[in-house]
C-alpha positions in Angstrom: -52.5 -99.9 -10.0 -50.5 -97.0 -8.6 -48.2 -97.1 -11.6 -51.3 -96.4 -13.8 -52.8 -93.7 -11.6 -49.6 -91.7 -11.0 -49.1 -90.8 -14.7 -52.8 -89.9 -14.9 -52.4 -87.6 -11.9 -49.4 -86.1 -13.5 -51.2 -85.4 -16.7 -54.1 -83.8 -14.8 -51.7 -81.6 -12.9 -50.0 -80.6 -16.1 -53.3 -79.8 -17.7 -54.4 -77.7 -14.8 -51.0 -75.9 -14.7 -51.3 -75.2 -18.5 -54.8 -73.7 -17.9 -53.4 -71.5 -15.2 -50.6 -70.3 -17.6 -53.1 -69.7 -20.4 -55.4 -67.8 -18.1 -52.6 -65.5 -16.9 -51.4 -65.1 -20.5 -55.0 -64.1 -21.7 -55.4 -61.5 -19.0 -51.9 -60.2 -19.2 -52.0 -59.8 -23.0 -55.2 -57.9 -22.9 -54.3 -55.8 -20.0 -50.8 -55.0 -21.3 -52.5 -53.7 -24.4 -54.7 -51.6 -22.2 -51.7 -50.3 -20.4 -49.8 -49.6 -23.7 -52.5 -47.4 -25.2 -52.3 -44.5 -22.7 -48.5 -44.9 -22.5 -48.2 -44.6 -26.3 -50.7 -41.7 -26.3 -48.9 -39.9 -23.4 -46.6 -37.7 -25.6 -49.7 -36.3 -27.3 -51.7 -35.9 -24.1 -48.8 -34.3 -22.3 -48.8 -31.6 -24.9 -52.6 -31.1 -24.9 -53.1 -31.0 -21.1 -51.2 -29.4 -18.2 -50.3 -30.9 -14.9 -53.0 -28.7 -13.2 -55.6 -30.4 -15.4 -54.6 -33.8 -14.3 -54.5 -32.5 -10.7 -58.2 -31.6 -10.9 -59.2 -34.9 -12.4 -57.0 -36.7 -9.8 -59.0 -35.1 -7.0 -62.3 -36.5 -8.4 -60.8 -39.9 -9.0 -59.4 -40.0 -5.4 -62.8 -39.5 -3.9 -64.4 -41.9 -6.4 -61.8 -44.6 -5.5 -62.7 -44.3 -1.8 -66.4 -44.6 -2.6 -65.7 -47.5 -5.0 -64.0 -49.4 -2.2 -67.2 -49.0 -0.2 -69.6 -49.8 -3.0 -70.2 -53.5 -2.5 -69.4 -53.4 1.2 -66.8 -56.0 0.1 -69.4 -58.8 -0.3 -68.0 -59.3 -3.8 -65.0 -61.0 -2.1 -67.3 -63.9 -1.2 -68.6 -64.5 -4.8 -65.6 -66.5 -5.9 -65.0 -68.2 -2.5 -68.6 -69.4 -2.3 -68.9 -73.1 -3.1 -72.6 -73.0 -4.1 -73.4 -71.4 -7.4 -76.8 -70.2 -6.4 -75.4 -68.6 -3.2 -72.8 -66.9 -5.3 -75.5 -65.3 -7.5 -77.4 -64.2 -4.4 -74.2 -62.4 -3.3 -74.2 -60.5 -6.6 -77.7 -59.3 -5.7 -76.4 -58.3 -2.3 -73.6 -56.3 -4.0 -76.2 -54.5 -6.2 -78.2 -53.5 -3.1 -75.1 -52.4 -1.3 -74.0 -50.3 -4.2 -77.4 -48.6 -4.2 -77.0 -47.7 -0.5 -73.5 -46.4 -0.9 -74.6 -44.2 -3.8 -76.7 -42.3 -1.3 -73.6 -41.7 0.8 -71.9 -40.6 -2.4 -74.6 -38.1 -3.0 -73.9 -36.4 0.4 -70.2 -36.4 -0.3 -70.8 -34.9 -3.8 -72.9 -32.1 -2.4 -70.4 -31.3 0.3 -67.5 -31.4 -2.1 -69.4 -29.2 -4.6 -70.0 -26.6 -1.8 -66.4 -26.7 -0.6 -64.9 -26.4 -4.1 -67.0 -23.3 -4.7 -64.8 -21.5 -2.2 -61.6 -22.5 -4.0 -60.4 -20.5 -7.1 -58.4 -23.5 -8.3 -61.4 -25.9 -8.3 -64.4 -23.7 -8.9 -64.5 -24.5 -12.7 -64.8 -28.2 -12.2 -66.9 -28.5 -9.1 -70.0 -29.4 -11.1 -68.4 -32.7 -12.1 -68.5 -33.7 -8.4 -72.2 -34.3 -8.7 -71.4 -37.4 -10.8 -70.0 -39.2 -7.8 -73.2 -41.2 -7.0 -73.3 -42.6 -10.5 -69.6 -43.4 -10.4 -70.1 -45.2 -7.1 -73.1 -47.2 -8.3 -71.3 -48.2 -11.5 -68.2 -49.3 -9.5 -70.3 -51.6 -7.3 -72.1 -53.3 -10.2 -68.9 -53.6 -12.2 -67.0 -55.2 -9.3 -69.7 -57.7 -8.6 -70.1 -58.8 -12.2 -66.4 -58.9 -12.8 -66.0 -61.2 -9.8 -68.7 -63.4 -11.1 -67.0 -63.5 -14.5 -63.8 -64.5 -12.7 -65.7 -67.3 -11.0 -66.8 -68.5 -14.5 -63.3 -68.0 -15.9 -64.4 -65.5 -18.5 -60.9 -64.2 -18.8 -61.2 -63.3 -22.4 -64.0 -60.8 -21.7 -62.1 -59.4 -18.8 -59.1 -58.6 -20.9 -61.1 -57.2 -23.9 -63.2 -54.8 -21.8 -60.0 -53.3 -20.3 -58.7 -52.6 -23.8 -62.0 -51.1 -25.1 -62.5 -48.9 -22.1 -59.0 -47.5 -22.2 -59.1 -47.0 -26.0 -62.3 -45.0 -25.7 -61.0 -42.9 -22.9 -57.7 -42.1 -24.6 -59.2 -41.4 -28.0 -61.8 -39.1 -26.5 -59.1 -37.3 -24.5 -57.0 -36.6 -27.6 -60.1 -35.5 -29.6 -61.4 -33.1 -27.0 -57.9 -31.9 -26.3 -57.4 -30.9 -29.9 -60.7 -29.0 -29.6 -59.3 -27.1 -26.6 -61.8 -28.4 -24.1 -59.1 -28.3 -21.4 -59.7 -30.1 -18.1 -63.4 -30.7 -19.1 -62.1 -32.9 -21.9 -60.4 -35.1 -19.4 -63.6 -35.5 -17.3 -65.8 -36.3 -20.3 -63.3 -38.9 -21.5 -63.1 -40.4 -18.0 -66.9 -40.8 -17.9 -67.0 -42.2 -21.4 -64.7 -45.0 -20.4 -66.9 -45.7 -17.4 -70.0 -46.0 -19.5 -68.4 -48.5 -21.9 -67.2 -50.6 -18.9 -70.6 -50.8 -17.1 -72.6 -51.4 -20.3 -70.2 -54.3 -21.2 -70.4 -55.8 -17.8 -74.2 -55.6 -17.7 -74.3 -57.4 -21.1 -72.0 -60.1 -19.8 -74.3 -60.5 -16.7 -77.3 -61.2 -18.9 -75.3 -63.8 -20.8 -74.2 -65.5 -17.6 -77.7 -65.2 -16.2 -80.2 -65.6 -19.1 -83.0 -66.3 -16.6 -82.7 -64.0 -13.7 -83.7 -65.8 -10.5 -86.5 -64.3 -8.3 -85.3 -62.2 -5.4 -85.9 -63.9 -2.1 -85.3 -61.3 0.6 -85.0 -63.8 3.4 -82.3 -65.7 1.5 -80.5 -62.4 0.7 -80.4 -61.6 4.4 -79.1 -65.1 5.2 -76.3 -65.0 2.6 -75.3 -61.6 3.8 -75.0 -62.9 7.4 -73.1 -65.9 6.1 -70.5 -63.5 4.6 -70.7 -60.8 7.3 -66.9 -60.9 8.0 -66.3 -59.1 4.7 -68.2 -55.9 5.6 -67.1 -56.1 9.2 -63.4 -56.7 8.7 -62.4 -56.5 5.0 -64.4 -53.4 4.3 -62.7 -51.2 6.9 -59.4 -52.6 5.7 -60.1 -51.7 2.1 -61.4 -48.3 3.0 -58.4 -47.5 5.1 -56.1 -48.9 2.4 -57.8 -46.8 -0.3 -57.6 -43.7 1.8 -54.0 -44.3 2.4 -53.3 -44.6 -1.3 -55.2 -41.4 -2.0 -53.8 -39.5 1.0 -51.1 -37.7 -0.9 -53.7 -36.4 -3.3 -55.9 -35.0 -0.5 -52.8 -33.6 1.2 -51.4 -31.8 -1.9 -54.9 -30.6 -2.7 -55.3 -29.2 0.8 -52.1 -27.1 0.5 -53.0 -25.9 -2.9 -50.1 -27.6 -4.7 -52.3 -28.5 -7.7 -49.5 -28.6 -10.4 -47.5 -31.0 -8.2 -50.7 -33.0 -7.6 -51.1 -33.3 -11.3 -47.5 -34.4 -11.7 -48.0 -37.0 -8.9 -51.2 -38.2 -10.4 -49.9 -38.6 -13.9 -46.6 -40.1 -12.9 -48.2 -42.7 -10.7 -50.8 -43.5 -13.4 -48.2 -44.0 -16.1 -45.7 -46.1 -14.2 -48.2 -48.0 -12.1 -50.6 -48.9 -14.9 -48.6 -51.7 -16.5 -47.5 -53.0 -13.2 -51.0 -52.8 -11.7 -52.7 -54.4 -14.6 -50.2 -57.3 -14.6 -50.6 -57.7 -10.9 -54.4 -57.7 -11.3 -54.4 -60.3 -14.0 -52.0 -62.5 -12.0 -53.9 -61.9 -8.8 -57.3 -63.0 -10.3 -55.9 -66.3 -11.5 -53.7 -66.7 -8.4 -56.6 -66.3 -6.1 -58.7 -68.9 -7.8 -55.8 -71.5 -8.0 -54.4 -70.7 -4.5 -57.9 -70.8 -2.8 -58.5 -74.2 -4.4 -55.1 -75.5 -3.3 -55.7 -74.2 0.2 -59.1 -75.8 0.5 -58.0 -79.2 -0.9 -54.4 -79.5 0.5 -54.2 -77.0 3.4 -51.5 -75.0 1.7 -50.9 -72.8 -1.3 -47.2 -72.2 -0.9 -46.1 -73.9 -4.2 -48.2 -71.5 -6.3 -47.2 -68.7 -3.8 -43.5 -69.2 -4.5 -43.9 -69.4 -8.3 -46.1 -66.3 -8.4 -43.7 -64.3 -6.2 -40.6 -65.1 -8.2 -42.4 -64.4 -11.5 -43.5 -61.0 -10.3 -40.0 -60.1 -9.0 -38.4 -61.0 -12.3 -40.9 -59.0 -14.3 -40.9 -55.9 -12.1 -37.3 -55.4 -11.2 -35.8 -54.2 -14.6 -38.3 -51.4 -15.2 -38.0 -50.3 -11.5 -34.2 -49.9 -11.9 -34.6 -48.0 -15.2 -37.1 -45.5 -13.6 -34.8 -44.9 -10.6 -32.0 -44.0 -13.0 -33.5 -41.9 -15.8 -37.1 -41.1 -14.9 -36.8 -37.3 -14.9 -35.1 -37.1 -18.4 -37.5 -39.8 -19.7 -40.6 -37.8 -18.7 -39.3 -34.5 -20.1 -38.5 -36.3 -23.4 -41.7 -38.3 -23.5 -44.4 -35.9 -22.2 -42.9 -32.5 -22.9 -41.1 -29.8 -21.0 -44.0 -29.2 -18.6 -43.6 -32.7 -17.1 -40.1 -32.8 -15.7 -41.5 -32.6 -12.2 -43.5 -35.8 -12.9 -40.2 -37.6 -13.6 -38.9 -36.7 -10.2 -42.1 -38.0 -8.6 -41.8 -41.2 -10.7 -38.3 -41.8 -9.4 -39.5 -41.5 -5.8 -42.4 -43.8 -6.3 -40.6 -46.6 -8.2 -39.5 -48.8 -5.3 -42.9 -48.6 -3.7 -44.7 -49.6 -6.9 -42.4 -52.5 -7.4 -43.3 -53.9 -4.0 -47.0 -53.2 -4.8 -46.7 -55.3 -7.9 -45.3 -58.2 -6.0 -47.5 -57.9 -2.9 -51.0 -57.1 -4.3 -51.7 -60.4 -6.0 -50.3 -62.5 -3.3 -52.0 -60.7 -0.4 -55.3 -62.1 -1.5 -54.2 -65.0 0.7 -55.6 -63.0 3.6 -59.2 -63.2 2.2 -59.6 -66.9 1.4 -57.8 -68.1 4.5 -60.1 -66.2 6.9 -57.4 -63.8 8.0 -59.5 -60.6 7.4 -59.0 -59.5 11.0 -55.2 -59.6 10.7 -55.3 -57.7 7.4 -57.4 -55.1 9.0 -54.9 -54.7 11.9 -52.0 -54.5 9.5 -53.7 -51.8 7.5 -54.8 -50.0 10.7 -51.1 -49.7 11.7 -50.4 -48.6 8.1 -52.8 -45.6 8.6 -50.6 -44.2 11.3 -47.5 -44.8 9.2 -48.8 -43.1 6.1 -50.3 -40.2 8.0 -46.9 -39.6 9.7 -45.2 -39.6 6.3 -47.8 -37.6 4.2 -49.4 -35.0 6.4 -46.6 -32.8 7.7 -47.0 -30.2 4.8 -50.7 -29.8 5.7 -49.9 -28.8 9.3 -46.6 -27.0 8.8 -44.8 -24.8 6.2 -42.7 -27.6 4.7 -41.9 -28.7 1.2 -44.9 -30.6 -0.4 -42.4 -33.1 -1.8 -42.2 -34.5 1.8 -45.7 -35.9 1.3 -44.5 -37.9 -1.7 -41.3 -39.2 0.0 -43.2 -40.1 3.1 -45.9 -41.9 1.1 -43.4 -44.0 -0.8 -41.5 -45.1 2.3 -44.6 -45.8 4.4 -46.2 -47.9 1.8 -43.0 -49.8 1.1 -43.0 -50.9 4.7 -46.7 -51.8 4.6 -46.2 -54.0 1.5 -43.3 -55.9 3.1 -45.5 -56.6 6.2 -48.3 -57.9 4.0 -45.9 -60.2 2.1 -44.6 -61.7 5.4 -48.2 -62.1 6.6 -49.3 -63.8 3.3 -46.5 -66.3 3.6 -47.5 -67.1 7.2 -51.2 -67.7 6.4 -50.6 -69.6 3.2 -50.5 -72.8 5.3 -53.6 -74.0 7.3 -52.8 -74.2 11.0 -52.7 -77.8 12.3 
């Protein structure tokens, strides 16, 4: 009997593995296309816009990213982990309500930022765009919840296509408005155009997944929120802290008035991290589903952990070495003479972004193994480390480049700590 069952089990495992590979391939292909579009357009955009333009947009996006991390209060993390389909849908509703509440916080932030920027000559011309922060926050919450539901239903084709469409719209609008000499306002209009495409597509998918929307039962919403309360209590602070840490160089460079360097930092990080981040995101979405299932069924996800780790290292190492050797010349040649400083920034950031590529997908182990508290403690320690590295130019008359060096070193240490922690928690305690 065992001789009959063993080949069957092997076939099932092979089929499951092939689905895993196909899912990663689907997401990776679409997201690599999405990454290739702005990279291919970069020579044109680099000659239509200046570093200072990207510095202003980068300030808005930094604030929006912090609010986006808050938008669902991290209840979205529970959608894919929830075993019951109806409870998963209720969590989507909880995310929508959370996004509405956070948008009110975003309104206060928007008004405060609008007032503050009115006192700055560098930012006065773009402060009106800050009033869009509540809408950006609301859209981020809805998109996150629906995208997580789509991941639960393995709608990887949609997730890949919408990335391509949103990026294509943003880049084409940026070129068109740049040619019309819209300046920095062209970047803002293009950014919001991509957001509109993304939220509309996700709302359409939500209606396809939920043709008959269930009635809202407030008592059940409260119950499901309590069931997943660890996410807002522990994961949310960790995510907020992590997001602030990632944006801290932008806030620091903005505070000291180094807007051209801020633009170079923003553009360099965007161009070199986009393909790595998109690949990490696509691998992470599939890894989390497979690893969480393995952990629940077998008490360990180390086999898929090892394969994912080695794959990401092999993919990320060659471009990292290239950037560290020729990034300044590459940026001047590719973007134009105004962007040599961005190449220097890219060289500094390359090792950190490599570790981010490897760590980000795998660190989702903390979420489905119930190690949110430990992730929060690690990120809390990282706050101190990043602040020590990034903030000296804000409080003393030192070279703003110190913020970038300190940021890269601090986050490299943080990612290594998260990798070690993910390995430790990938096996259920006996």
